[in-house]
N, C-alpha and C positions, 0 to 999 in steps of 0.2 A: 518446139514452134518449130514449125513447118518448114519446109528447103527453102521455099520462094523465098523464104524472111531472107535468104543467105543471095539472091540473086540479083541484089540492089535494085528493087522495087519498091517502093514505097511501103513502110507495114502499115496493112489496112488491120484492125481491129476489127470491126465487125464482120462477121464471118468468119472467122477464122478462129471460135472456141477458145481462145484469150480476149481477159479484159484488161489488163495490163501492157501495155509497153515492156518490154525485157529491160533489167535496167542495172550500174553497179555502181563504183566510185569510182572518181574521177581524181585521180591527184598529178597535176604534173609539174612539181617539181620535189627538189631536193633539200634536207634528209623526209625520207617518209617514215615519220615518226609519232608515236603516240603526241597527240596536241596539233597537229598538222595542221591548216587547213586542207577541204577535198570538197567537191561538186557529187551531187548522186545526181545524173544522167539518164536520159531515159533513149535507149536504142530506135531511130526513128526509122532509121533507113542503112543497108546493110550487103554490102558488096564484096565477098571472099574471092580473092583471085584465086588464081592457080598454086602462083606459090607459098599461097596461104597468109600475105598481109590480108589487109580489110581497105576498103576506104566506106567510113561511116558517118554516117550523120547524127550528131549528138544533141536531145536541147538536155538545158540542165534544169531545174527541179528544186533541187535545193544544196546549199550551202551546210556541211557539218562539220565537224571536229574529228580528227581520227584517234581513238579509243584504243583499240588492240590491231596489230598487226601482224603479218606473220606470211613467209612466205609458203611458193605449196612446191613441196619437192618435185623433180625433174620437169618442173613450169614451163622455164626459160625466162624469167623476170618475172614470172603472177605471184600476186598476192592476193590474201585473205587480209579482210579486215573488218573493224565495227565502229560504227563512227555515233558519233549524237550530233542532232539538228542545233543549228546556231538560232541562234535566236533573231529580231529579227534587226536589230538594234545592230548586234555583231553583224552580220550581214552586210548590212547598209556600209557599216563602219571598212570591212572589206572591198566591198564596191569600193568607196571613196578611196581607197587606198592606190585600185589598182588604175582609175582613173584618172588619179595625181601622176603616178609613175608613168601614166603610159604618155600625159601632155608633157612631161620634164621631157621623156626621151623625144618626141616630135620637139620640142623647143630648142634640144641640140642639134637632131637635122636641121633645120629651116637654118638656125645659127652656124651651123659648116657652112650649110648652103650659102647663103649668105656671105659668107663672110670670103667665097671664090676657092672654097673647098670640096666643091663637087668631085670633082675628080680621084678625091679620098672617100667619100661618100659610094661613087660609084665600085669604086675595089674594095668595101666591104659590102658592100650587095654583093659583090659577084662569092665570094669569100667564103656568104652564107648561103646562096644559093649551092656554091662546089659541098656544102656541108663544112666548111673552116678549113678544108685542103688551100697547104701552099700555094699560091699563084708565081708562074717564075714568067722574064719575061724572055722572048724568045732574041735568040742573037740578034736576028736583022733587023729587031725595037728597042735596040740596048741602049741606042742613042734617042730617043725619041721617050720620053718619062710618060707619054699621055696615052700609047698602046702599051694594051695589057693584053698575053695568051690567058685565056682560059680553057 
């Protein structure tokens, strides 16, 4: 694929000499093993940063079951995988499970907030933003439970 596809512009297939978007299997959970659900995604936009990280816009195209998987040597946790496409019924069931789990999570957050636990929610969100690092109160704010130094 052309270098221009790595500079953050939306990938345009027309005139590029390519008929398909770049695709890969995306699995965002552990354990990554045979039988695990995953998604085939198309890369629609990609910006590779100078430090080697990338910001990508992905478009899911199909749900799959991981059939075979192995880690590429010296790749920094990159994997090669083979997958089997899910039936429409399996894909719909997986989407229902994900939607139900999200609804339960949201209901728990609303219940915590409405029960007057807004400070706990804020603390948990700040921890997530800091990558789960422990946050400490400063000496100045140790008497005030509402102030947290991030």
